[in-house]
Residue frames as qw, qx, qy, qz and C-alpha x, y, z in Angstrom:
[[0.750, -0.484, -0.300, 0.337, 9.14, -13.63, -21.28],
 [0.003, -0.972, 0.119, -0.202, 10.65, -10.51, -19.71],
 [0.660, 0.296, -0.451, 0.523, 14.38, -10.36, -19.02],
 [0.565, -0.687, -0.366, 0.275, 14.90, -9.89, -15.25],
 [0.392, -0.607, -0.049, 0.689, 15.94, -6.38, -14.25],
 [0.282, 0.300, 0.466, 0.783, 15.24, -4.92, -17.71],
 [0.168, 0.033, 0.117, -0.978, 13.28, -1.67, -17.94],
 [0.581, -0.159, -0.506, -0.617, 10.25, -3.61, -19.25],
 [0.565, -0.217, -0.767, 0.213, 10.53, -6.06, -16.34],
 [0.164, -0.175, -0.476, 0.846, 10.55, -3.18, -13.84],
 [0.351, -0.067, -0.189, -0.915, 7.58, -1.49, -15.56],
 [0.654, -0.231, -0.636, -0.338, 5.53, -4.68, -15.22],
 [0.513, -0.213, -0.690, 0.464, 6.68, -5.27, -11.63],
 [0.021, -0.004, 0.254, -0.967, 5.73, -1.71, -10.64],
 [0.547, -0.145, -0.291, -0.771, 2.19, -2.44, -11.78],
 [0.789, -0.182, -0.550, -0.203, 1.91, -5.86, -10.14],
 [0.770, -0.470, -0.303, 0.307, 4.10, -5.66, -7.03],
 [0.132, 0.912, -0.107, 0.374, 5.27, -2.13, -6.29],
 [0.605, -0.732, 0.309, -0.053, 6.94, -3.08, -3.01],
 [0.875, -0.065, 0.351, 0.328, 9.09, -5.76, -4.70],
 [0.554, 0.701, 0.128, 0.430, 9.97, -3.36, -7.52],
 [0.138, -0.927, 0.201, -0.284, 11.16, -0.73, -5.04],
 [0.769, -0.521, 0.365, 0.068, 13.10, -3.34, -3.03],
 [0.849, 0.195, 0.306, 0.385, 14.82, -4.83, -6.09],
 [0.361, 0.840, 0.031, 0.404, 15.63, -1.38, -7.44],
 [0.365, -0.877, 0.268, -0.163, 17.21, -0.39, -4.12],
 [0.814, -0.364, 0.405, 0.204, 19.42, -3.49, -3.88],
 [0.733, 0.474, 0.238, 0.427, 20.54, -3.07, -7.50],
 [0.110, 0.928, -0.076, 0.348, 21.39, 0.59, -6.82],
 [0.573, -0.744, 0.341, -0.042, 23.32, -0.34, -3.67],
 [0.854, -0.103, 0.420, 0.289, 25.25, -3.10, -5.47],
 [0.074, 0.722, -0.362, -0.585, 25.92, -0.96, -8.53],
 [0.099, 0.217, -0.869, -0.433, 25.15, -3.87, -10.86],
 [0.700, 0.041, -0.063, -0.710, 22.15, -5.78, -12.20],
 [0.669, 0.168, -0.708, -0.147, 23.29, -9.42, -12.15],
 [0.044, -0.190, 0.785, -0.589, 22.37, -9.96, -8.49],
 [0.095, -0.385, -0.914, 0.081, 19.48, -11.75, -6.79],
 [0.197, -0.530, -0.358, -0.743, 16.16, -9.90, -7.15],
 [0.648, -0.641, -0.388, -0.135, 15.32, -10.76, -3.53],
 [0.706, -0.644, -0.057, 0.288, 18.50, -10.57, -1.42],
 [0.160, 0.942, -0.286, -0.076, 21.21, -9.08, -3.66],
 [0.660, -0.421, 0.586, 0.208, 23.54, -12.09, -3.45],
 [0.582, 0.613, -0.438, -0.307, 25.51, -13.46, -6.36],
 [0.045, 0.018, -0.646, -0.762, 25.64, -15.51, -8.44],
 [0.430, 0.413, 0.568, -0.567, 22.02, -15.04, -9.41],
 [0.085, 0.022, 0.747, 0.659, 21.15, -16.35, -12.85],
 [0.511, 0.004, -0.127, -0.850, 17.77, -15.64, -14.44],
 [0.146, 0.148, 0.967, -0.149, 14.98, -18.05, -13.48],
 [0.431, -0.164, -0.409, -0.787, 11.43, -18.55, -14.74],
 [0.550, -0.073, 0.581, -0.596, 8.49, -19.51, -12.56],
 [0.181, -0.026, 0.957, 0.227, 7.58, -23.05, -13.68],
 [0.215, 0.563, 0.796, -0.043, 3.83, -22.41, -13.93],
 [0.183, 0.921, 0.257, -0.227, 4.05, -19.03, -15.61],
 [0.595, 0.662, 0.033, 0.455, 6.03, -16.48, -17.55],
 [0.286, -0.946, 0.119, -0.094, 7.33, -14.47, -14.56],
 [0.780, 0.287, -0.299, 0.468, 11.13, -14.19, -14.26],
 [0.383, -0.905, 0.176, -0.057, 13.60, -13.09, -11.59],
 [0.484, 0.508, -0.635, 0.324, 17.29, -13.37, -10.92],
 [0.784, -0.552, 0.059, -0.277, 17.59, -15.72, -7.96],
 [0.046, 0.557, -0.806, 0.195, 20.45, -17.11, -5.91],
 [0.488, -0.041, -0.870, -0.051, 20.29, -20.76, -4.82],
 [0.066, -0.164, -0.729, 0.661, 19.22, -19.82, -1.30],
 [0.394, 0.234, 0.143, -0.877, 16.25, -17.73, -2.48],
 [0.563, 0.077, -0.665, -0.484, 15.15, -20.47, -4.90],
 [0.395, -0.114, -0.883, 0.227, 15.05, -22.87, -1.94],
 [0.066, 0.207, 0.533, -0.818, 13.35, -20.43, 0.41],
 [0.483, 0.174, -0.151, -0.845, 10.62, -19.59, -2.12],
 [0.554, -0.008, -0.787, -0.270, 10.04, -23.30, -2.74],
 [0.298, -0.170, -0.827, 0.445, 9.79, -24.03, 0.98],
 [0.097, 0.273, 0.421, -0.860, 7.67, -21.00, 1.94],
 [0.481, 0.400, 0.007, -0.780, 5.42, -20.60, -1.10],
 [0.755, 0.193, 0.626, -0.020, 5.68, -23.90, -2.98],
 [0.466, 0.813, -0.161, -0.311, 7.10, -22.06, -6.01],
 [0.827, -0.024, 0.406, 0.388, 9.26, -23.90, -8.51],
 [0.180, 0.893, -0.225, -0.346, 11.80, -21.70, -10.31],
 [0.891, 0.199, 0.289, 0.287, 13.64, -23.04, -13.35],
 [0.338, -0.492, 0.328, 0.733, 16.90, -21.65, -14.76],
 [0.563, 0.751, 0.100, -0.331, 16.35, -19.81, -18.02]]
């Protein structure tokens, strides 16, 4: 399982979802720190794992709820 926001995580994300990789990189650069939500940049944003897979992201509570509602995804704290 890849640690969210690690260099290996970004390498994989660039290959699978370039737009998300660029977005997450930009919000991390703007915040000046890596412990923020991979989607919106809010904090706190602990690491989560997609329940039916190995994919990980740092997610705030709001983004966990939005992704569940919009996409049916279940994210579990790591």
